[in-house]
N, C-alpha and C positions, 0 to 999 in steps of 0.2 A: 504494500500500500504506500502511495506517495503522499506525504504530508505537506501541505502548503502553509507557509508562514515561517516565523522565526523558530528555528530549532537549533539545538546544540547537542553534542554527544553526551550520553549519560555519564555522569561522574559518580563514582562510588563514594557515598557519604560515610561519615564516621558511624560505625555500628551497622552499616548496610551489608548484607550478605551477598557476595557476588554469585550470580547464577546465570545460566544461559537464558537469553531472551529471544522472543520471536522477532521477526523483522519489524512488526508493528511497534514493539517496545524499544527498538534499538536507537531511536532518536527521541529527544525530549522536547516537547512543545513548550516554549517559554514566553510566547506572546499571546495576550488576550485578543489580539487582532487576527490571529489565525482563523481562516474561514470556518473551520469545523468548530472552533470554540465559539465564534460569533453565532453560528446557527444553533448550537446547543443552548447558549444563553438566551436566545429568543424564546425557547420553550417555556420560559416563565410566563409568557403571554398566551392567552387562550387562542387567539387567531393564528398564531404561529404553530401551536400544537395541532390545530385543525389542518393547517396547510401542509405540515410535514408528516402528519399522521403518527406522531410519537410523543412521548412525554418523558421527563427526567425522573429518575429514582435515586435517592441518596440514603445511605444507611445499610450496613451489612445485613441486618435482619430482613429488611424489606427486599433487598436484592436476592437473598437466599429464598424467600418465599415466592418471589416472582419466577425464579428458575425452577423451583419445585413444582409450581403450578403449570409450567410449560409455556410461560410468556416468552415472546420472541425479542431478544435484545438486538439492537442495531450497533451501538457504539458503547464502549466503556472507557472512561477517562480515569487513569490510574496514576496516583502520585507515589512513586517509590519511597520518597523521603518521609512520607506520612504513613503510608499503609503497607510497609514492607514487613508485615508480620504474617503468621500462618493463616488465620482466618481470611484476611483480605486476599492473600495470594491464592488460596483455594477457590475463592469466588471468582477471581480473575480467570483462573483456569477453566472454571465452569462456564463463564461468559464466553470465553474464546471457543470452547467446544460447542456452545450453542449457536455459534456463527457471528458473534459480535467482533467488530474491529476494536482492538485494544490500543489505546493511544496514551502514551506516557506524558505526563505534564508536570510542571514545576509547582511548588506550593503556591506561588503567586497566581498561576492559572487556576489551580484547584480552588483557591479562595473566591474566584469569580464564578465558578460553577456551583459550588456548594452553598447551601443556606445555613448550615449548622455553624455555630460559633467555633466549634472544634471539629473540623471535618475528619472523617475516617479514611480519607485518601482514595475514595472510589465512588464514582457517580456513573450511572449508565442510562441510556435511553432505550425505551421499549416501545414496540408498536402499540398504538391505541387499540383496545379490544372492546368487546361487548356487542350487543344486538340492538339495532335500531328497528323498533317494532314495525314502523310504517314501510320499511323496505322489504318486509316479508309478506308474501301474498297468502291469503287464506286458502286452505285446502279443505273443501267441504265445510262441515260444522266446526266452529271454534271449540277446542277441547284439548285433551292431553297432547296430541301431536298436530294441532290444528294449523300451525304455521311452521314453515321451515326454519331451522336454525335456533329455535327457542328451546330453553332447557325443559326437561321433564319436571312437572310439578306434581308431587303426590297429593292426593285428595285430603290428606290429613296434615299437610305441611304448612309452613309459614312463609309468606312473601311480604317483604316490607316495601310499601309504596311511599316515596318521598315526593310530596306535592309542591314542586317548584321552590325548593329550598334555595336560599341565597348565601348561606354561610358555609364555607368549605370545611371548617372545623366540625360543624354539626354533621355534615354529610359523611366525613371520614369516621367520626365516632359512631354514628348510627350503623355504618357499614361494618365496622369492627364488632359491634354488639350483635348485629344480625348473623355474622359469621359464628360468633360465640354460642348462640342459641341453636345453631343448626338450621337457619333459614334456607329456603330453596333458591331464593333470588332476591335481589334488590332492584326495584323499578324506580327510575328517575324520570318524573314527568317534567318536560321542558316547557318553557324556558326556565333554566335553573343554573345554579353554580355548576362548574365543570367538575365531574368526578376525578379528573386527572390534574386539577389544580394542585400544586405542590403541597399546600397545607392540608388538602383533603386526603392526598396519598399518605402523608405522614400521620394524619389523624387516624387513618384506617389501620396503621401498624402492619401493613401488608395484606390485610383482609380483602382489599380490593382485588387481589389476585385469586383469592380463594373462593369467592362466591359469585355466581353468575350475575352479570350486570345487564339490565335492559333499559334502553332509553325509549321514551314514547312521548309524542306530542298530543295525541288524542286520548283523553282520559277514558272515554266511553269504550274505545277499542281495547285498551289494556284490561279494563274491568270486565268486559264481556269475555275475554279470553280466560281470565282467572276464574270467573264464575263457571265457565265451561269446564274448568279443571276441578270443580267441586269446592271452591273456596267461598267462604262468607266474607264480605267486605265490611271491615270494622274500622271506624274512624276514631282517632284520639281526639277528645274534646275537653277543653278546660272547664266547661260550665255545664255540660249536659251528658246524660248517658248513665250507664250502669257503673257503680263504683267497683274498681279493680277488674271489671270484665269477668265476673265469676262464671257467667254462662256464655257470654259473647266470645271470650277468648278460649274456646275449646274446639278441638278438631281442626279442620283446615281453615286458615284465616289469612286474608290479605289485609294487613294492618296499614292504615293510611295515617301518615303524619303530615300535618299541614305546614304551610309557610310560616316562618318565624313571626312575621308582622301581621299578616292577613288571615292566618288560619287556613281552613279548608276552602279551596277554590269553588266558585259557583258551579262549574261543570261537573264537579264530583258530588255535590250535595245530593242530587236525586238518585245517585247510584249506590248510596250507602245502605247497608242492611242493618247495622247497629252502631251505637256509639258507646264509648267507654271513657271514664274519667278517673283521675286520681284524687282522693279526698285531700283537702288542704286544711290542716288543723291549726296552722299558725296564721301569721299576718300576710304572707306572700300571696299574691293574686294568681300567679302562674309559675310553671316550671320551664326551664330551658328545654327546647324541643328535643335535644339529644338525651337529656335526663329522663323526660317523660316517655319518650319512645323506648329507651332502654328498659325502664321499669316495666312497661307493658309487654315488651317482648319476653322478659323473664317471667312475667305473670302467665303468659301462654306456655312457656317451657315448664313451669312448675306443674301445670295441669297435665302436661304431656308426659312428665317423668314416670309416673306409675306405669303408663302404657309401654314406655321404652324399657323399663325394668322387667315387665312381664315378657317383652319380646326377647330379652337376653336370657330368659329362662332361669 
């Protein structure tokens, strides 16, 4: 691979272990104006993620989870002076084996790519993934396999529907919790915050790679499909509905969490089968959407646990 920009030979720093390097790592990119560095830095902006079809991932745990899930890496930027330890090197080898170009960079360049105060010396770009619902044509009746490319949803499963959220931290945290409770998918109704926003990816702690992601513009279409899969559509509501969802959050559920400021959107209102709320014993008027959604997902899991235990025999 030919690197364009300012490069210099790799110098062995104090404490660095000499080892054979691939051709990709035999030169060190030292300029933030290198074209590949410029393009990678643009991925902090949504429009450039969409144009390039990829997003940046930072952090050894997140990179490990992405590779474990089979996500496709394109480039990996590795700083030997920072990340020349066993775990980072192992992930670099895995990224290379998965087809990524490995580009060695100086700490100065890594500082421009990383968002952490103390970078771990490795940042990689991955292909954007997930399913855009409107791109998949219906096949007969909507149901278990009613559309090509959509994940299989069990009739007793949980799907989290995020109704036009705007905060990336909330989206990331909710995705992580959905993964923790064993949800079958996360649906993002657009327009919304980008699931591949760096803060959303970090907030998910890698769960964005572990749980199927579906994007949809038409609320009626996604709800019709999920009802065809046997799910009841239940909305989180700060003021109305059954406390704790004692009966609503049983069996197959599509749990809808509304926008942080506006709550449930008008096009979803007539599609809801039930509402659930969390009792407020103190002076607070409401909960953060990620907190409320997390509590309700675990309320669903608590009711499901005896069934799971029975299934384990």
